[in-house]
C-alpha positions in Angstrom: -27.8 29.8 -4.8 -27.8 26.8 -2.4 -28.5 26.7 1.5 -27.8 23.7 3.7 -28.9 23.1 7.1 -26.7 20.1 8.4 -27.5 17.5 11.0 -30.8 17.2 12.8 -32.7 20.4 13.3 -35.6 20.8 16.0 -38.6 21.8 13.6 -39.5 21.0 9.8 -41.4 24.7 10.2 -38.0 26.1 11.0 -35.8 24.9 8.7 -38.5 25.8 5.8 -39.0 29.1 7.2 -35.8 30.3 7.1 -34.9 28.8 3.8 -37.9 30.4 2.2 -37.0 33.4 4.0 -33.6 33.2 2.3 -34.5 32.2 -1.1 -37.4 34.9 -0.6 -34.1 37.6 -0.4 -32.3 36.4 -3.6 -35.2 35.5 -6.0 -34.7 36.7 -9.1 -31.9 35.1 -9.0 -32.4 31.8 -7.2 -33.0 28.9 -9.4 -32.6 25.6 -7.0 -32.4 24.8 -3.0 -30.7 22.2 -1.1 -32.6 20.7 2.3 -30.3 19.0 4.3 -31.7 16.5 6.8 -31.1 12.9 8.4 -33.7 10.7 7.5 -34.9 10.6 11.2 -37.0 14.0 11.0 -38.9 11.4 9.0 -39.6 10.4 5.7 -43.1 11.9 4.9 -41.9 15.4 6.2 -38.6 15.8 4.5 -40.8 15.1 1.2 -43.7 17.6 2.3 -41.1 20.0 3.3 -39.3 20.1 -0.6 -42.5 19.9 -2.3 -43.9 23.0 0.0 -40.4 24.9 -1.1 -40.8 23.8 -4.6 -43.3 26.5 -4.6 -40.4 29.3 -4.3 -38.2 28.1 -6.6 -38.2 28.1 -10.2 -36.0 25.5 -11.1 -36.9 21.8 -9.3 -36.4 21.9 -5.8 -33.1 20.1 -4.5 -33.6 17.5 -1.6 -30.5 16.7 -0.5 -29.9 13.9 1.9 -27.5 11.4 3.4 -27.1 8.6 5.8 -25.6 10.8 8.3 -23.7 10.2 11.1 -24.4 9.4 14.7 -22.8 12.5 15.6 -26.0 13.8 14.2 -28.9 12.0 15.9 -27.1 11.0 19.4 -27.4 14.1 20.3 -31.1 14.1 19.4 -31.5 10.9 21.5 -31.9 9.1 18.3 -30.4 6.0 18.0 -27.7 6.1 15.0 -28.3 2.3 14.2 -29.0 0.7 10.6 -28.5 4.0 8.4 -28.1 2.7 5.1 -31.0 0.4 5.7 -33.5 3.1 7.2 -32.3 5.5 4.6 -33.3 3.1 2.1 -36.8 3.4 3.3 -37.0 7.1 3.9 -35.9 7.4 0.3 -38.5 5.0 -0.7 -41.3 6.6 1.3 -40.0 9.9 -0.2 -39.8 8.6 -3.8 -44.2 7.4 -3.1 -44.7 10.7 -2.0 -43.5 12.9 -5.1 -44.8 10.8 -7.2 -48.7 10.8 -5.4 -50.5 12.9 -3.2 -51.9 10.3 -1.6 -53.2 8.0 -0.1 -49.8 5.6 0.2 -49.1 3.1 2.4 -45.8 1.2 3.1 -44.5 -1.4 5.0 -40.9 -1.9 6.3 -38.4 -2.7 8.4 -38.4 0.7 10.1 -41.1 2.7 8.6 -45.1 2.2 8.2 -47.5 4.3 6.6 -50.8 3.3 6.6 -53.2 5.3 3.5 -51.0 8.7 4.6 -51.8 12.0 2.0 -49.0 14.0 1.5 -51.6 16.8 0.5 -49.1 19.4 -1.1 -48.9 19.1 -5.2 -45.3 20.4 -6.4 -45.3 24.2 -7.0 -43.4 25.7 -9.9 -39.8 24.5 -9.8 -41.8 20.9 -10.8 -41.0 18.1 -8.6 -37.9 17.9 -6.4 -35.0 16.4 -7.0 -33.6 13.9 -4.3 -29.6 14.1 -4.6 -28.0 11.3 -2.4 -25.0 11.9 -0.6 -22.9 9.0 -0.9 -19.1 6.9 -0.9 -19.5 3.5 -0.5 -21.1 0.6 -2.4 -24.1 0.1 -0.3 -24.9 4.1 -1.0 -24.0 4.4 -4.1 -26.6 2.2 -5.2 -28.9 3.9 -3.2 -28.4 7.1 -5.5 -28.8 4.9 -8.8 -31.8 3.6 -7.4 -33.4 6.4 -5.8 -31.4 9.5 -6.9 -32.0 12.3 -9.3 -28.1 13.3 -8.5 -24.9 12.5 -6.6 -22.9 14.5 -4.1 -19.3 12.4 -3.9 -18.9 12.9 -0.2 -15.2 12.3 0.4 -12.1 13.3 -1.8 -11.3 11.0 -4.7 -9.3 10.6 -7.3 -10.4 11.3 -10.7 -10.4 7.4 -11.6 -12.3 6.6 -8.0 -14.7 9.5 -9.3 -15.4 8.0 -12.9 -15.6 4.5 -11.1 -18.1 5.7 -8.3 -20.0 7.5 -11.3 -20.3 4.6 -13.6 -21.6 2.4 -10.2 -23.9 4.7 -9.6 -25.1 5.2 -13.6 -25.2 1.5 -14.0 -27.5 0.6 -11.4 -29.7 3.6 -12.6 -30.1 2.7 -16.4 -31.1 -1.1 -15.0 -33.6 0.6 -12.6 -35.2 1.8 -15.8 
């Protein structure tokens, strides 16, 4: 089962509670879940929510993330500027959080962490996976660098799909 909450949301605990309730309703059949949100919600908070939800899933929880659009930020008072650059920093932070309980330091252009502690270990589903919604060259590169999976975001021909997937795979293999 996949549960999606698009756009901005007002409260990570509210979203976690909603997803948790739905997961518990279908727990015997649940293998994974998807949390989708804008990086502006806070990279550490997203990482913490994904890890917390990994306790309810039998397989790795899937954190779906993308650069989003102005319609998902501007109405909430969050400027839509440099979305791909902000997303890249958010992905770096989320990876750091997934790989260590902390303390975590990060000095970026948009985000800064000073000995931040995640304090939540992955649950029975294991470490969450990051799936990146991507289409353009910069986003496909980010998918290869930080993603465990790719969500194609626009309709494309089989040849365009093959080329995009090859781009993701090339970056991922170069990264190791």
